[in-house]
CHARMM-style PDB file with segment names, atoms N, HN, CA, C and O in Angstrom:
ATOM      1  N   MET     1     -47.332 -17.628  33.606  1.00  0.00      PROA
ATOM      2  CA  MET     1     -47.090 -17.935  32.213  1.00  0.00      PROA
ATOM      3  C   MET     1     -45.708 -18.557  32.084  1.00  0.00      PROA
ATOM      4  O   MET     1     -44.768 -18.145  32.763  1.00  0.00      PROA
ATOM      5  N   ASN     2     -45.592 -19.531  31.226  1.00  0.00      PROA
ATOM      6  HN  ASN     2     -46.356 -19.866  30.674  1.00  0.00      PROA
ATOM      7  CA  ASN     2     -44.343 -20.269  31.035  1.00  0.00      PROA
ATOM      8  C   ASN     2     -43.481 -19.714  29.911  1.00  0.00      PROA
ATOM      9  O   ASN     2     -42.652 -20.445  29.367  1.00  0.00      PROA
ATOM     10  N   LEU     3     -43.646 -18.467  29.550  1.00  0.00      PROA
ATOM     11  HN  LEU     3     -44.319 -17.874  29.992  1.00  0.00      PROA
ATOM     12  CA  LEU     3     -42.978 -17.901  28.388  1.00  0.00      PROA
ATOM     13  C   LEU     3     -41.463 -18.020  28.458  1.00  0.00      PROA
ATOM     14  O   LEU     3     -40.852 -18.536  27.522  1.00  0.00      PROA
ATOM     15  N   ALA     4     -40.847 -17.567  29.521  1.00  0.00      PROA
ATOM     16  HN  ALA     4     -41.343 -17.149  30.282  1.00  0.00      PROA
ATOM     17  CA  ALA     4     -39.382 -17.593  29.611  1.00  0.00      PROA
ATOM     18  C   ALA     4     -38.853 -19.018  29.555  1.00  0.00      PROA
ATOM     19  O   ALA     4     -37.858 -19.285  28.881  1.00  0.00      PROA
ATOM     20  N   THR     5     -39.503 -19.925  30.252  1.00  0.00      PROA
ATOM     21  HN  THR     5     -40.311 -19.708  30.799  1.00  0.00      PROA
ATOM     22  CA  THR     5     -39.056 -21.314  30.278  1.00  0.00      PROA
ATOM     23  C   THR     5     -39.098 -21.933  28.893  1.00  0.00      PROA
ATOM     24  O   THR     5     -38.122 -22.539  28.449  1.00  0.00      PROA
ATOM     25  N   ILE     6     -40.222 -21.785  28.209  1.00  0.00      PROA
ATOM     26  HN  ILE     6     -41.014 -21.293  28.569  1.00  0.00      PROA
ATOM     27  CA  ILE     6     -40.364 -22.374  26.876  1.00  0.00      PROA
ATOM     28  C   ILE     6     -39.420 -21.692  25.891  1.00  0.00      PROA
ATOM     29  O   ILE     6     -38.802 -22.359  25.061  1.00  0.00      PROA
ATOM     30  N   ARG     7     -39.306 -20.372  25.979  1.00  0.00      PROA
ATOM     31  HN  ARG     7     -39.808 -19.830  26.653  1.00  0.00      PROA
ATOM     32  CA  ARG     7     -38.398 -19.646  25.078  1.00  0.00      PROA
ATOM     33  C   ARG     7     -36.967 -20.139  25.239  1.00  0.00      PROA
ATOM     34  O   ARG     7     -36.268 -20.359  24.250  1.00  0.00      PROA
ATOM     35  N   GLN     8     -36.531 -20.312  26.480  1.00  0.00      PROA
ATOM     36  HN  GLN     8     -37.099 -20.133  27.283  1.00  0.00      PROA
ATOM     37  CA  GLN     8     -35.170 -20.768  26.737  1.00  0.00      PROA
ATOM     38  C   GLN     8     -34.974 -22.218  26.298  1.00  0.00      PROA
ATOM     39  O   GLN     8     -33.910 -22.571  25.789  1.00  0.00      PROA
ATOM     40  N   GLN     9     -35.989 -23.058  26.492  1.00  0.00      PROA
ATOM     41  HN  GLN     9     -36.853 -22.771  26.905  1.00  0.00      PROA
ATOM     42  CA  GLN     9     -35.903 -24.445  26.037  1.00  0.00      PROA
ATOM     43  C   GLN     9     -35.739 -24.530  24.524  1.00  0.00      PROA
ATOM     44  O   GLN     9     -35.085 -25.438  24.011  1.00  0.00      PROA
ATOM     45  N   LYS    10     -36.336 -23.578  23.817  1.00  0.00      PROA
ATOM     46  HN  LYS    10     -36.868 -22.840  24.234  1.00  0.00      PROA
ATOM     47  CA  LYS    10     -36.240 -23.533  22.350  1.00  0.00      PROA
ATOM     48  C   LYS    10     -34.948 -22.866  21.892  1.00  0.00      PROA
ATOM     49  O   LYS    10     -34.655 -22.826  20.697  1.00  0.00      PROA
ATOM     50  N   GLY    11     -34.178 -22.344  22.840  1.00  0.00      PROA
ATOM     51  HN  GLY    11     -34.416 -22.376  23.810  1.00  0.00      PROA
ATOM     52  CA  GLY    11     -32.903 -21.708  22.513  1.00  0.00      PROA
ATOM     53  C   GLY    11     -33.056 -20.347  21.853  1.00  0.00      PROA
ATOM     54  O   GLY    11     -32.206 -19.940  21.060  1.00  0.00      PROA
ATOM     55  N   LEU    12     -34.130 -19.647  22.173  1.00  0.00      PROA
ATOM     56  HN  LEU    12     -34.820 -19.977  22.817  1.00  0.00      PROA
ATOM     57  CA  LEU    12     -34.393 -18.348  21.557  1.00  0.00      PROA
ATOM     58  C   LEU    12     -34.135 -17.206  22.537  1.00  0.00      PROA
ATOM     59  O   LEU    12     -34.424 -17.312  23.729  1.00  0.00      PROA
ATOM     60  N   SER    13     -33.593 -16.130  22.016  1.00  0.00      PROA
ATOM     61  HN  SER    13     -33.359 -16.044  21.048  1.00  0.00      PROA
ATOM     62  CA  SER    13     -33.476 -14.906  22.804  1.00  0.00      PROA
ATOM     63  C   SER    13     -34.800 -14.158  22.712  1.00  0.00      PROA
ATOM     64  O   SER    13     -35.638 -14.464  21.863  1.00  0.00      PROA
ATOM     65  N   GLN    14     -34.978 -13.192  23.577  1.00  0.00      PROA
ATOM     66  HN  GLN    14     -34.298 -12.943  24.266  1.00  0.00      PROA
ATOM     67  CA  GLN    14     -36.177 -12.360  23.487  1.00  0.00      PROA
ATOM     68  C   GLN    14     -36.206 -11.642  22.137  1.00  0.00      PROA
ATOM     69  O   GLN    14     -37.267 -11.485  21.533  1.00  0.00      PROA
ATOM     70  N   GLN    15     -35.047 -11.214  21.675  1.00  0.00      PROA
ATOM     71  HN  GLN    15     -34.185 -11.342  22.165  1.00  0.00      PROA
ATOM     72  CA  GLN    15     -34.960 -10.504  20.404  1.00  0.00      PROA
ATOM     73  C   GLN    15     -35.394 -11.405  19.247  1.00  0.00      PROA
ATOM     74  O   GLN    15     -36.139 -10.964  18.372  1.00  0.00      PROA
ATOM     75  N   GLU    16     -34.944 -12.651  19.233  1.00  0.00      PROA
ATOM     76  HN  GLU    16     -34.339 -13.010  19.944  1.00  0.00      PROA
ATOM     77  CA  GLU    16     -35.315 -13.574  18.160  1.00  0.00      PROA
ATOM     78  C   GLU    16     -36.798 -13.909  18.222  1.00  0.00      PROA
ATOM     79  O   GLU    16     -37.459 -13.975  17.185  1.00  0.00      PROA
ATOM     80  N   LEU    17     -37.331 -14.124  19.423  1.00  0.00      PROA
ATOM     81  HN  LEU    17     -36.794 -14.071  20.265  1.00  0.00      PROA
ATOM     82  CA  LEU    17     -38.764 -14.392  19.554  1.00  0.00      PROA
ATOM     83  C   LEU    17     -39.562 -13.185  19.081  1.00  0.00      PROA
ATOM     84  O   LEU    17     -40.611 -13.344  18.456  1.00  0.00      PROA
ATOM     85  N   SER    18     -39.088 -11.999  19.368  1.00  0.00      PROA
ATOM     86  HN  SER    18     -38.237 -11.869  19.876  1.00  0.00      PROA
ATOM     87  CA  SER    18     -39.747 -10.786  18.911  1.00  0.00      PROA
ATOM     88  C   SER    18     -39.780 -10.740  17.386  1.00  0.00      PROA
ATOM     89  O   SER    18     -40.809 -10.425  16.789  1.00  0.00      PROA
ATOM     90  N   ARG    19     -38.666 -11.052  16.773  1.00  0.00      PROA
ATOM     91  HN  ARG    19     -37.830 -11.308  17.258  1.00  0.00      PROA
ATOM     92  CA  ARG    19     -38.579 -11.042  15.309  1.00  0.00      PROA
ATOM     93  C   ARG    19     -39.547 -12.053  14.696  1.00  0.00      PROA
ATOM     94  O   ARG    19     -40.233 -11.756  13.718  1.00  0.00      PROA
ATOM     95  N   ARG    20     -39.594 -13.251  15.283  1.00  0.00      PROA
ATOM     96  HN  ARG    20     -39.037 -13.493  16.077  1.00  0.00      PROA
ATOM     97  CA  ARG    20     -40.450 -14.312  14.757  1.00  0.00      PROA
ATOM     98  C   ARG    20     -41.938 -14.053  14.976  1.00  0.00      PROA
ATOM     99  O   ARG    20     -42.765 -14.399  14.132  1.00  0.00      PROA
ATOM    100  N   SER    21     -42.273 -13.447  16.106  1.00  0.00      PROA
ATOM    101  HN  SER    21     -41.602 -13.166  16.791  1.00  0.00      PROA
ATOM    102  CA  SER    21     -43.681 -13.303  16.489  1.00  0.00      PROA
ATOM    103  C   SER    21     -44.298 -11.961  16.116  1.00  0.00      PROA
ATOM    104  O   SER    21     -45.518 -11.840  15.999  1.00  0.00      PROA
ATOM    105  N   GLY    22     -43.449 -10.954  15.931  1.00  0.00      PROA
ATOM    106  HN  GLY    22     -42.458 -11.052  16.027  1.00  0.00      PROA
ATOM    107  CA  GLY    22     -43.971  -9.609  15.696  1.00  0.00      PROA
ATOM    108  C   GLY    22     -44.376  -8.900  16.974  1.00  0.00      PROA
ATOM    109  O   GLY    22     -44.947  -7.811  16.926  1.00  0.00      PROA
ATOM    110  N   VAL    23     -44.083  -9.509  18.122  1.00  0.00      PROA
ATOM    111  HN  VAL    23     -43.618 -10.393  18.161  1.00  0.00      PROA
ATOM    112  CA  VAL    23     -44.368  -8.911  19.429  1.00  0.00      PROA
ATOM    113  C   VAL    23     -43.103  -8.165  19.873  1.00  0.00      PROA
ATOM    114  O   VAL    23     -42.002  -8.712  19.814  1.00  0.00      PROA
ATOM    115  N   ALA    24     -43.267  -6.940  20.307  1.00  0.00      PROA
ATOM    116  HN  ALA    24     -44.162  -6.496  20.355  1.00  0.00      PROA
ATOM    117  CA  ALA    24     -42.113  -6.132  20.712  1.00  0.00      PROA
ATOM    118  C   ALA    24     -41.322  -6.818  21.829  1.00  0.00      PROA
ATOM    119  O   ALA    24     -41.894  -7.442  22.723  1.00  0.00      PROA
ATOM    120  N   GLN    25     -40.008  -6.689  21.756  1.00  0.00      PROA
ATOM    121  HN  GLN    25     -39.543  -6.182  21.030  1.00  0.00      PROA
ATOM    122  CA  GLN    25     -39.150  -7.295  22.774  1.00  0.00      PROA
ATOM    123  C   GLN    25     -39.493  -6.754  24.155  1.00  0.00      PROA
ATOM    124  O   GLN    25     -39.441  -7.497  25.135  1.00  0.00      PROA
ATOM    125  N   SER    26     -39.841  -5.480  24.251  1.00  0.00      PROA
ATOM    126  HN  SER    26     -39.883  -4.877  23.455  1.00  0.00      PROA
ATOM    127  CA  SER    26     -40.189  -4.901  25.551  1.00  0.00      PROA
ATOM    128  C   SER    26     -41.443  -5.556  26.128  1.00  0.00      PROA
ATOM    129  O   SER    26     -41.555  -5.723  27.342  1.00  0.00      PROA
ATOM    130  N   VAL    27     -42.383  -5.926  25.260  1.00  0.00      PROA
ATOM    131  HN  VAL    27     -42.292  -5.790  24.274  1.00  0.00      PROA
ATOM    132  CA  VAL    27     -43.602  -6.609  25.715  1.00  0.00      PROA
ATOM    133  C   VAL    27     -43.249  -8.008  26.220  1.00  0.00      PROA
ATOM    134  O   VAL    27     -43.743  -8.438  27.263  1.00  0.00      PROA
ATOM    135  N   ILE    28     -42.402  -8.710  25.485  1.00  0.00      PROA
ATOM    136  HN  ILE    28     -42.002  -8.361  24.638  1.00  0.00      PROA
ATOM    137  CA  ILE    28     -41.966 -10.052  25.906  1.00  0.00      PROA
ATOM    138  C   ILE    28     -41.275  -9.960  27.262  1.00  0.00      PROA
ATOM    139  O   ILE    28     -41.541 -10.764  28.155  1.00  0.00      PROA
ATOM    140  N   SER    29     -40.392  -8.985  27.415  1.00  0.00      PROA
ATOM    141  HN  SER    29     -40.176  -8.331  26.690  1.00  0.00      PROA
ATOM    142  CA  SER    29     -39.693  -8.786  28.685  1.00  0.00      PROA
ATOM    143  C   SER    29     -40.666  -8.504  29.825  1.00  0.00      PROA
ATOM    144  O   SER    29     -40.541  -9.067  30.912  1.00  0.00      PROA
ATOM    145  N   ASP    30     -41.633  -7.632  29.568  1.00  0.00      PROA
ATOM    146  HN  ASP    30     -41.734  -7.175  28.685  1.00  0.00      PROA
ATOM    147  CA  ASP    30     -42.616  -7.299  30.611  1.00  0.00      PROA
ATOM    148  C   ASP    30     -43.456  -8.510  30.996  1.00  0.00      PROA
ATOM    149  O   ASP    30     -43.764  -8.696  32.174  1.00  0.00      PROA
ATOM    150  N   ILE    31     -43.830  -9.333  30.025  1.00  0.00      PROA
ATOM    151  HN  ILE    31     -43.580  -9.182  29.068  1.00  0.00      PROA
ATOM    152  CA  ILE    31     -44.604 -10.550  30.328  1.00  0.00      PROA
ATOM    153  C   ILE    31     -43.768 -11.484  31.191  1.00  0.00      PROA
ATOM    154  O   ILE    31     -44.253 -12.011  32.192  1.00  0.00      PROA
ATOM    155  N   GLU    32     -42.510 -11.688  30.805  1.00  0.00      PROA
ATOM    156  HN  GLU    32     -42.115 -11.260  29.992  1.00  0.00      PROA
ATOM    157  CA  GLU    32     -41.631 -12.594  31.554  1.00  0.00      PROA
ATOM    158  C   GLU    32     -41.372 -12.101  32.978  1.00  0.00      PROA
ATOM    159  O   GLU    32     -41.215 -12.911  33.892  1.00  0.00      PROA
ATOM    160  N   LYS    33     -41.326 -10.795  33.172  1.00  0.00      PROA
ATOM    161  HN  LYS    33     -41.453 -10.138  32.429  1.00  0.00      PROA
ATOM    162  CA  LYS    33     -41.067 -10.218  34.497  1.00  0.00      PROA
ATOM    163  C   LYS    33     -42.334 -10.108  35.342  1.00  0.00      PROA
ATOM    164  O   LYS    33     -42.276  -9.737  36.514  1.00  0.00      PROA
ATOM    165  N   GLY    34     -43.483 -10.434  34.736  1.00  0.00      PROA
ATOM    166  HN  GLY    34     -43.530 -10.736  33.783  1.00  0.00      PROA
ATOM    167  CA  GLY    34     -44.734 -10.340  35.472  1.00  0.00      PROA
ATOM    168  C   GLY    34     -45.332  -8.952  35.491  1.00  0.00      PROA
ATOM    169  O   GLY    34     -46.291  -8.701  36.221  1.00  0.00      PROA
ATOM    170  N   LYS    35     -44.779  -8.039  34.698  1.00  0.00      PROA
ATOM    171  HN  LYS    35     -44.000  -8.243  34.105  1.00  0.00      PROA
ATOM    172  CA  LYS    35     -45.302  -6.676  34.644  1.00  0.00      PROA
ATOM    173  C   LYS    35     -46.581  -6.590  33.818  1.00  0.00      PROA
ATOM    174  O   LYS    35     -47.336  -5.623  33.918  1.00  0.00      PROA
ATOM    175  N   THR    36     -46.810  -7.616  33.002  1.00  0.00      PROA
ATOM    176  HN  THR    36     -46.196  -8.402  32.922  1.00  0.00      PROA
ATOM    177  CA  THR    36     -48.029  -7.692  32.188  1.00  0.00      PROA
ATOM    178  C   THR    36     -48.700  -9.019  32.513  1.00  0.00      PROA
ATOM    179  O   THR    36     -48.532  -9.991  31.777  1.00  0.00      PROA
ATOM    180  N   PRO    37     -49.460  -9.075  33.608  1.00  0.00      PROA
ATOM    181  CA  PRO    37     -50.030 -10.342  34.054  1.00  0.00      PROA
ATOM    182  C   PRO    37     -51.111 -10.913  33.145  1.00  0.00      PROA
ATOM    183  O   PRO    37     -51.360 -12.119  33.163  1.00  0.00      PROA
ATOM    184  N   ALA    38     -51.754 -10.063  32.354  1.00  0.00      PROA
ATOM    185  HN  ALA    38     -51.552  -9.084  32.340  1.00  0.00      PROA
ATOM    186  CA  ALA    38     -52.824 -10.540  31.469  1.00  0.00      PROA
ATOM    187  C   ALA    38     -52.640  -9.951  30.071  1.00  0.00      PROA
ATOM    188  O   ALA    38     -53.360  -9.033  29.680  1.00  0.00      PROA
ATOM    189  N   PRO    39     -51.662 -10.488  29.314  1.00  0.00      PROA
ATOM    190  CA  PRO    39     -51.444  -9.949  27.970  1.00  0.00      PROA
ATOM    191  C   PRO    39     -52.627 -10.235  27.048  1.00  0.00      PROA
ATOM    192  O   PRO    39     -53.427 -11.132  27.315  1.00  0.00      PROA
ATOM    193  N   ARG    40     -52.732  -9.486  25.990  1.00  0.00      PROA
ATOM    194  HN  ARG    40     -52.083  -8.757  25.773  1.00  0.00      PROA
ATOM    195  CA  ARG    40     -53.820  -9.656  25.024  1.00  0.00      PROA
ATOM    196  C   ARG    40     -53.745 -11.028  24.376  1.00  0.00      PROA
ATOM    197  O   ARG    40     -52.661 -11.578  24.186  1.00  0.00      PROA
ATOM    198  N   ILE    41     -54.897 -11.571  24.041  1.00  0.00      PROA
ATOM    199  HN  ILE    41     -55.778 -11.123  24.195  1.00  0.00      PROA
ATOM    200  CA  ILE    41     -54.954 -12.910  23.456  1.00  0.00      PROA
ATOM    201  C   ILE    41     -54.188 -12.971  22.145  1.00  0.00      PROA
ATOM    202  O   ILE    41     -53.542 -13.981  21.863  1.00  0.00      PROA
ATOM    203  N   ASN    42     -54.242 -11.925  21.341  1.00  0.00      PROA
ATOM    204  HN  ASN    42     -54.766 -11.105  21.570  1.00  0.00      PROA
ATOM    205  CA  ASN    42     -53.497 -11.922  20.076  1.00  0.00      PROA
ATOM    206  C   ASN    42     -51.997 -12.012  20.313  1.00  0.00      PROA
ATOM    207  O   ASN    42     -51.279 -12.642  19.536  1.00  0.00      PROA
ATOM    208  N   THR    43     -51.526 -11.387  21.379  1.00  0.00      PROA
ATOM    209  HN  THR    43     -52.109 -10.875  22.009  1.00  0.00      PROA
ATOM    210  CA  THR    43     -50.113 -11.449  21.736  1.00  0.00      PROA
ATOM    211  C   THR    43     -49.739 -12.867  22.142  1.00  0.00      PROA
ATOM    212  O   THR    43     -48.726 -13.403  21.694  1.00  0.00      PROA
ATOM    213  N   VAL    44     -50.563 -13.470  22.992  1.00  0.00      PROA
ATOM    214  HN  VAL    44     -51.386 -13.034  23.357  1.00  0.00      PROA
ATOM    215  CA  VAL    44     -50.289 -14.833  23.462  1.00  0.00      PROA
ATOM    216  C   VAL    44     -50.340 -15.820  22.297  1.00  0.00      PROA
ATOM    217  O   VAL    44     -49.510 -16.726  22.223  1.00  0.00      PROA
ATOM    218  N   LEU    45     -51.295 -15.659  21.396  1.00  0.00      PROA
ATOM    219  HN  LEU    45     -51.969 -14.923  21.456  1.00  0.00      PROA
ATOM    220  CA  LEU    45     -51.395 -16.538  20.228  1.00  0.00      PROA
ATOM    221  C   LEU    45     -50.160 -16.424  19.342  1.00  0.00      PROA
ATOM    222  O   LEU    45     -49.636 -17.436  18.876  1.00  0.00      PROA
ATOM    223  N   ALA    46     -49.693 -15.204  19.106  1.00  0.00      PROA
ATOM    224  HN  ALA    46     -50.118 -14.382  19.484  1.00  0.00      PROA
ATOM    225  CA  ALA    46     -48.510 -14.999  18.275  1.00  0.00      PROA
ATOM    226  C   ALA    46     -47.277 -15.635  18.913  1.00  0.00      PROA
ATOM    227  O   ALA    46     -46.457 -16.240  18.222  1.00  0.00      PROA
ATOM    228  N   LEU    47     -47.149 -15.496  20.233  1.00  0.00      PROA
ATOM    229  HN  LEU    47     -47.815 -15.005  20.794  1.00  0.00      PROA
ATOM    230  CA  LEU    47     -46.011 -16.094  20.933  1.00  0.00      PROA
ATOM    231  C   LEU    47     -46.070 -17.616  20.890  1.00  0.00      PROA
ATOM    232  O   LEU    47     -45.061 -18.269  20.622  1.00  0.00      PROA
ATOM    233  N   ALA    48     -47.249 -18.187  21.152  1.00  0.00      PROA
ATOM    234  HN  ALA    48     -48.069 -17.657  21.370  1.00  0.00      PROA
ATOM    235  CA  ALA    48     -47.401 -19.647  21.131  1.00  0.00      PROA
ATOM    236  C   ALA    48     -47.076 -20.191  19.749  1.00  0.00      PROA
ATOM    237  O   ALA    48     -46.361 -21.186  19.626  1.00  0.00      PROA
ATOM    238  N   GLN    49     -47.590 -19.553  18.717  1.00  0.00      PROA
ATOM    239  HN  GLN    49     -48.170 -18.745  18.817  1.00  0.00      PROA
ATOM    240  CA  GLN    49     -47.330 -20.019  17.354  1.00  0.00      PROA
ATOM    241  C   GLN    49     -45.839 -19.949  17.042  1.00  0.00      PROA
ATOM    242  O   GLN    49     -45.288 -20.879  16.454  1.00  0.00      PROA
ATOM    243  N   SER    50     -45.194 -18.881  17.419  1.00  0.00      PROA
ATOM    244  HN  SER    50     -45.641 -18.124  17.896  1.00  0.00      PROA
ATOM    245  CA  SER    50     -43.765 -18.706  17.148  1.00  0.00      PROA
ATOM    246  C   SER    50     -42.905 -19.691  17.931  1.00  0.00      PROA
ATOM    247  O   SER    50     -41.820 -20.068  17.488  1.00  0.00      PROA
ATOM    248  N   LEU    51     -43.396 -20.105  19.094  1.00  0.00      PROA
ATOM    249  HN  LEU    51     -44.278 -19.799  19.453  1.00  0.00      PROA
ATOM    250  CA  LEU    51     -42.664 -21.064  19.926  1.00  0.00      PROA
ATOM    251  C   LEU    51     -43.013 -22.513  19.579  1.00  0.00      PROA
ATOM    252  O   LEU    51     -42.361 -23.443  20.055  1.00  0.00      PROA
ATOM    253  N   GLY    52     -44.040 -22.702  18.751  1.00  0.00      PROA
ATOM    254  HN  GLY    52     -44.569 -21.947  18.365  1.00  0.00      PROA
ATOM    255  CA  GLY    52     -44.451 -24.056  18.386  1.00  0.00      PROA
ATOM    256  C   GLY    52     -45.080 -24.794  19.550  1.00  0.00      PROA
ATOM    257  O   GLY    52     -44.888 -26.001  19.701  1.00  0.00      PROA
ATOM    258  N   CYS    53     -45.828 -24.080  20.372  1.00  0.00      PROA
ATOM    259  HN  CYS    53     -45.984 -23.100  20.249  1.00  0.00      PROA
ATOM    260  CA  CYS    53     -46.487 -24.702  21.513  1.00  0.00      PROA
ATOM    261  C   CYS    53     -47.956 -24.310  21.532  1.00  0.00      PROA
ATOM    262  O   CYS    53     -48.384 -23.429  20.785  1.00  0.00      PROA
ATOM    263  N   THR    54     -48.713 -24.962  22.379  1.00  0.00      PROA
ATOM    264  HN  THR    54     -48.366 -25.677  22.985  1.00  0.00      PROA
ATOM    265  CA  THR    54     -50.132 -24.652  22.498  1.00  0.00      PROA
ATOM    266  C   THR    54     -50.343 -23.539  23.523  1.00  0.00      PROA
ATOM    267  O   THR    54     -49.457 -23.220  24.316  1.00  0.00      PROA
ATOM    268  N   LEU    55     -51.526 -22.966  23.484  1.00  0.00      PROA
ATOM    269  HN  LEU    55     -52.245 -23.225  22.840  1.00  0.00      PROA
ATOM    270  CA  LEU    55     -51.869 -21.968  24.502  1.00  0.00      PROA
ATOM    271  C   LEU    55     -51.831 -22.583  25.891  1.00  0.00      PROA
ATOM    272  O   LEU    55     -51.406 -21.942  26.853  1.00  0.00      PROA
ATOM    273  N   GLU    56     -52.278 -23.832  25.991  1.00  0.00      PROA
ATOM    274  HN  GLU    56     -52.623 -24.353  25.210  1.00  0.00      PROA
ATOM    275  CA  GLU    56     -52.310 -24.515  27.285  1.00  0.00      PROA
ATOM    276  C   GLU    56     -50.899 -24.707  27.852  1.00  0.00      PROA
ATOM    277  O   GLU    56     -50.700 -24.637  29.065  1.00  0.00      PROA
ATOM    278  N   GLU    57     -49.924 -24.947  26.973  1.00  0.00      PROA
ATOM    279  HN  GLU    57     -50.086 -25.004  25.987  1.00  0.00      PROA
ATOM    280  CA  GLU    57     -48.537 -25.079  27.432  1.00  0.00      PROA
ATOM    281  C   GLU    57     -47.982 -23.725  27.874  1.00  0.00      PROA
ATOM    282  O   GLU    57     -47.246 -23.633  28.857  1.00  0.00      PROA
ATOM    283  N   LEU    58     -48.340 -22.695  27.146  1.00  0.00      PROA
ATOM    284  HN  LEU    58     -48.938 -22.769  26.348  1.00  0.00      PROA
ATOM    285  CA  LEU    58     -47.827 -21.362  27.450  1.00  0.00      PROA
ATOM    286  C   LEU    58     -48.503 -20.753  28.670  1.00  0.00      PROA
ATOM    287  O   LEU    58     -47.853 -20.117  29.500  1.00  0.00      PROA
ATOM    288  N   VAL    59     -49.818 -20.954  28.771  1.00  0.00      PROA
ATOM    289  HN  VAL    59     -50.345 -21.470  28.097  1.00  0.00      PROA
ATOM    290  CA  VAL    59     -50.601 -20.396  29.876  1.00  0.00      PROA
ATOM    291  C   VAL    59     -51.399 -21.529  30.502  1.00  0.00      PROA
ATOM    292  O   VAL    59     -52.576 -21.704  30.188  1.00  0.00      PROA
ATOM    293  N   PRO    60     -50.772 -22.298  31.384  1.00  0.00      PROA
ATOM    294  CA  PRO    60     -51.492 -23.427  31.982  1.00  0.00      PROA
ATOM    295  C   PRO    60     -52.660 -22.960  32.838  1.00  0.00      PROA
ATOM    296  O   PRO    60     -52.587 -21.935  33.516  1.00  0.00      PROA
ATOM    297  N   ASN    61     -53.730 -23.730  32.790  1.00  0.00      PROA
ATOM    298  HN  ASN    61     -53.789 -24.562  32.239  1.00  0.00      PROA
ATOM    299  CA  ASN    61     -54.914 -23.445  33.619  1.00  0.00      PROA
ATOM    300  C   ASN    61     -54.685 -24.075  34.977  1.00  0.00      PROA
ATOM    301  O   ASN    61     -54.835 -25.286  35.143  1.00  0.00      PROA
ATOM    302  N   GLU    62     -54.324 -23.259  35.938  1.00  0.00      PROA
ATOM    303  HN  GLU    62     -54.202 -22.276  35.803  1.00  0.00      PROA
ATOM    304  CA  GLU    62     -54.009 -23.765  37.280  1.00  0.00      PROA
ATOM    305  C   GLU    62     -55.214 -24.363  37.986  1.00  0.00      PROA
ATOM    306  O   GLU    62     -55.059 -25.164  38.908  1.00  0.00      PROA
ATOM    307  N   ASN    63     -56.419 -23.981  37.559  1.00  0.00      PROA
ATOM    308  HN  ASN    63     -56.545 -23.330  36.810  1.00  0.00      PROA
ATOM    309  CA  ASN    63     -57.630 -24.506  38.166  1.00  0.00      PROA
ATOM    310  C   ASN    63     -58.035 -25.862  37.594  1.00  0.00      PROA
ATOM    311  O   ASN    63     -58.838 -26.574  38.196  1.00  0.00      PROA
ATOM    312  N   ALA    64     -57.488 -26.219  36.444  1.00  0.00      PROA
ATOM    313  HN  ALA    64     -56.835 -25.640  35.955  1.00  0.00      PROA
ATOM    314  CA  ALA    64     -57.911 -27.449  35.759  1.00  0.00      PROA
ATOM    315  C   ALA    64     -57.633 -28.696  36.586  1.00  0.00      PROA
ATOM    316  O   ALA    64     -58.408 -29.651  36.536  1.00  0.00      PROA
ATOM    317  N   ALA    65     -56.552 -28.704  37.338  1.00  0.00      PROA
ATOM    318  HN  ALA    65     -55.922 -27.928  37.379  1.00  0.00      PROA
ATOM    319  CA  ALA    65     -56.201 -29.885  38.125  1.00  0.00      PROA
ATOM    320  C   ALA    65     -57.235 -30.167  39.214  1.00  0.00      PROA
ATOM    321  O   ALA    65     -57.481 -31.318  39.575  1.00  0.00      PROA
ATOM    322  N   GLY    66     -57.827 -29.106  39.719  1.00  0.00      PROA
ATOM    323  HN  GLY    66     -57.627 -28.171  39.425  1.00  0.00      PROA
ATOM    324  CA  GLY    66     -58.805 -29.276  40.798  1.00  0.00      PROA
ATOM    325  C   GLY    66     -60.222 -29.497  40.327  1.00  0.00      PROA
ATOM    326  O   GLY    66     -61.102 -29.809  41.129  1.00  0.00      PROA
ATOM    327  N   GLU    67     -60.456 -29.338  39.039  1.00  0.00      PROA
ATOM    328  HN  GLU    67     -59.741 -29.084  38.387  1.00  0.00      PROA
ATOM    329  CA  GLU    67     -61.819 -29.489  38.500  1.00  0.00      PROA
ATOM    330  C   GLU    67     -62.028 -30.890  37.961  1.00  0.00      PROA
ATOM    331  O   GLU    67     -61.414 -31.271  36.964  1.00  0.00      PROA
ATOM    332  N   ARG    68     -62.865 -31.642  38.594  1.00  0.00      PROA
ATOM    333  HN  ARG    68     -63.363 -31.333  39.404  1.00  0.00      PROA
ATOM    334  CA  ARG    68     -63.215 -32.989  38.119  1.00  0.00      PROA
ATOM    335  C   ARG    68     -64.560 -33.350  38.612  1.00  0.00      PROA
ATOM    336  OT1 ARG    68     -65.048 -34.444  38.327  1.00  0.00      PROA
TER     337      ARG     68
END
């Protein structure tokens, strides 16, 4: 997941992203550290919306490049 990269590009702290998205800062931290490899879709949607990005940007489909 590209959460930390996109968050940092937007100039947001975990605390600010938490405030904007309603997702607990501890959850954001765990996702960024890889402790939550498959977060709930509602969590990912809230983060993407708060970051102004698409789900595909936040969670790239690594298999898509090989499928043609």
